[in-house]
C-alpha beads as a LAMMPS data file, in Angstrom:
LAMMPS data file: protein, C-alpha beads

97 atoms
96 bonds

1 atom types
1 bond types

-500.0 500.0 xlo xhi
-500.0 500.0 ylo yhi
-500.0 500.0 zlo zhi

Masses

1 110.0

Atoms # bond

1 1 1 -0.017 -0.026 0.002
2 1 1 2.825 2.373 0.805
3 1 1 4.459 1.664 -2.470
4 1 1 1.412 2.639 -4.429
5 1 1 0.523 5.643 -2.306
6 1 1 4.011 7.143 -2.429
7 1 1 4.982 9.801 -4.983
8 1 1 6.762 8.580 -8.113
9 1 1 10.568 8.261 -8.123
10 1 1 10.965 8.001 -4.340
11 1 1 12.820 5.320 -2.477
12 1 1 9.697 4.546 -0.439
13 1 1 7.819 3.657 -3.664
14 1 1 10.729 1.347 -4.845
15 1 1 10.972 -0.303 -1.451
16 1 1 7.283 -0.797 -1.082
17 1 1 6.762 -2.307 -4.523
18 1 1 9.773 -4.557 -4.408
19 1 1 8.938 -5.626 -0.843
20 1 1 5.370 -6.540 -1.879
21 1 1 6.772 -8.640 -4.753
22 1 1 9.171 -10.291 -2.301
23 1 1 6.378 -11.178 0.090
24 1 1 4.253 -12.458 -2.818
25 1 1 7.067 -14.768 -3.974
26 1 1 7.420 -15.997 -0.377
27 1 1 3.669 -16.675 -0.143
28 1 1 3.900 -18.750 -3.402
29 1 1 6.919 -20.683 -2.015
30 1 1 4.988 -21.335 1.289
31 1 1 1.915 -22.513 -0.563
32 1 1 3.956 -25.026 -2.498
33 1 1 5.861 -26.212 0.517
34 1 1 4.806 -29.498 2.134
35 1 1 6.195 -28.500 5.504
36 1 1 4.515 -25.843 7.590
37 1 1 6.877 -23.089 8.742
38 1 1 9.517 -24.196 6.273
39 1 1 12.731 -22.140 6.121
40 1 1 12.577 -21.465 2.326
41 1 1 9.595 -19.020 2.432
42 1 1 11.272 -17.079 5.265
43 1 1 14.479 -16.802 3.310
44 1 1 12.671 -15.688 0.175
45 1 1 10.722 -13.063 2.231
46 1 1 13.973 -11.658 3.770
47 1 1 15.786 -11.600 0.477
48 1 1 12.819 -10.161 -1.534
49 1 1 11.476 -7.712 1.000
50 1 1 14.622 -6.518 2.681
51 1 1 17.939 -7.458 0.969
52 1 1 17.012 -6.746 -2.662
53 1 1 15.486 -3.296 -2.141
54 1 1 18.338 -2.383 0.278
55 1 1 21.040 -3.364 -2.227
56 1 1 19.273 -1.909 -5.187
57 1 1 18.667 1.445 -3.555
58 1 1 22.242 1.568 -2.275
59 1 1 23.704 0.809 -5.626
60 1 1 21.725 3.561 -7.480
61 1 1 22.398 6.015 -4.694
62 1 1 18.690 6.685 -3.879
63 1 1 18.545 5.014 -0.533
64 1 1 16.453 6.215 2.404
65 1 1 18.221 8.036 5.136
66 1 1 18.317 4.898 7.379
67 1 1 20.229 3.067 4.628
68 1 1 22.945 5.693 4.822
69 1 1 23.320 5.110 8.560
70 1 1 23.790 1.361 7.962
71 1 1 26.288 2.075 5.102
72 1 1 28.299 4.328 7.305
73 1 1 28.310 1.816 10.154
74 1 1 29.627 -0.878 7.791
75 1 1 32.277 1.509 6.421
76 1 1 33.478 2.375 9.978
77 1 1 33.504 -1.278 10.981
78 1 1 35.510 -2.461 8.019
79 1 1 37.876 0.559 8.040
80 1 1 39.133 -0.717 11.401
81 1 1 40.205 -4.147 10.104
82 1 1 36.930 -5.679 11.401
83 1 1 37.425 -4.411 14.934
84 1 1 34.810 -1.974 16.078
85 1 1 36.116 1.410 17.200
86 1 1 36.783 1.418 20.969
87 1 1 37.095 -2.341 21.122
88 1 1 40.882 -2.191 21.515
89 1 1 40.471 0.310 24.447
90 1 1 37.907 -2.008 26.145
91 1 1 40.219 -5.102 25.729
92 1 1 43.150 -3.106 27.196
93 1 1 41.360 -2.451 30.415
94 1 1 39.939 0.987 29.659
95 1 1 38.020 2.483 31.204
96 1 1 39.363 1.582 34.651
97 1 1 36.743 -0.031 36.840

Bonds

1 1 1 2
2 1 2 3
3 1 3 4
4 1 4 5
5 1 5 6
6 1 6 7
7 1 7 8
8 1 8 9
9 1 9 10
10 1 10 11
11 1 11 12
12 1 12 13
13 1 13 14
14 1 14 15
15 1 15 16
16 1 16 17
17 1 17 18
18 1 18 19
19 1 19 20
20 1 20 21
21 1 21 22
22 1 22 23
23 1 23 24
24 1 24 25
25 1 25 26
26 1 26 27
27 1 27 28
28 1 28 29
29 1 29 30
30 1 30 31
31 1 31 32
32 1 32 33
33 1 33 34
34 1 34 35
35 1 35 36
36 1 36 37
37 1 37 38
38 1 38 39
39 1 39 40
40 1 40 41
41 1 41 42
42 1 42 43
43 1 43 44
44 1 44 45
45 1 45 46
46 1 46 47
47 1 47 48
48 1 48 49
49 1 49 50
50 1 50 51
51 1 51 52
52 1 52 53
53 1 53 54
54 1 54 55
55 1 55 56
56 1 56 57
57 1 57 58
58 1 58 59
59 1 59 60
60 1 60 61
61 1 61 62
62 1 62 63
63 1 63 64
64 1 64 65
65 1 65 66
66 1 66 67
67 1 67 68
68 1 68 69
69 1 69 70
70 1 70 71
71 1 71 72
72 1 72 73
73 1 73 74
74 1 74 75
75 1 75 76
76 1 76 77
77 1 77 78
78 1 78 79
79 1 79 80
80 1 80 81
81 1 81 82
82 1 82 83
83 1 83 84
84 1 84 85
85 1 85 86
86 1 86 87
87 1 87 88
88 1 88 89
89 1 89 90
90 1 90 91
91 1 91 92
92 1 92 93
93 1 93 94
94 1 94 95
95 1 95 96
96 1 96 97
């Protein structure tokens, strides 16, 4: 609903429409599954409704503000050789207790 109600050419519209398609695919996978609460529909839902729009909007540079926060956190994490800033200080006994 949000995707259809959002103005054209906005990240909310893209996210809403791609997310709806992801959930629809997950529903089809779930309907065809013989096991209730199978893992495959959940993975399709996460991929289609979260990962695909996140990656797409990040690549084209039209991500929502929240995506920029996640991108910056990842940049900071990986710019410190995989060690979170401040982790070295904590492991060396700082701050003193």
